N, C-alpha and C positions, 0 to 999 in steps of 0.2 A: 504494500500500500504506500502511496506517495507520502502521506502525512507521517508515517512511521520513519520512512527514509530521511525525511527532513527534520525529524525529531520534534514534531508538532502533534498536539492532540487533534484527532480527526474532526472534532467539533469546530476548532479554529479554522481549519482549511475549508470546511463546509460553509462557515460564515463568510469567509473571504470570497469564495466562489459565488455565493448568493448575492453578496453586495456588488460584485463585479457584473453580474447579470442585470441587476437593478440599474447600475450606472450606465450600462450599454442599452438599456431600454427593452431588453428581451427577458421579460419576467413572466412567471406563471400567474394564473388568476389569483392565487393566494398571496402573491407578493405585490399585487396592485395596491397603490396608495402608500407604499414604503418610500422613504426618502433616499435620494441619491447621495453620494458622498459630498457632492458640492452643496446640496440643499442642507444636509446635516451640519456641514461646516458653517454655512450662513446662519442657521438656526442657533448654533452655539455662540457665534459672534454676536448675534442680536440679543441673546439672553444675557451675555456678559455686559453689553452696552446698557441694557435695561437695568441691571443691578447697579451699575455705576450711576446712571441717571437718577435712580431712586435714592441712592445714598446722597447725591448732591442736593436733591430736592429736600430731603430730610434735614440736611445740614443748614440749608438756607432758611427753612421753616423755623428751626430752632434759633438760628441767629436773629431772625426777624422778631421772634417772640422775646428774645433776650433784650434787644434794643428797644422794643416797645415798652418793656418793664421800666427801663431806665428813664424814659421820658414822662 
């Protein structure tokens, strides 16, 4: 078996092959709706950006409340 010769668990190789098929657009009906590697990368980037924006929003909200108390 290929996975054994490469020293990999067969489940890892199967996942990689499945993702490769999704990326190429040749999926089975059960794989429909799954994200390509590019889409997954963009989703992760957007989630990170969203976290950063929420932190900034919270910081400015707290800063505004602090300065409002002083006046």
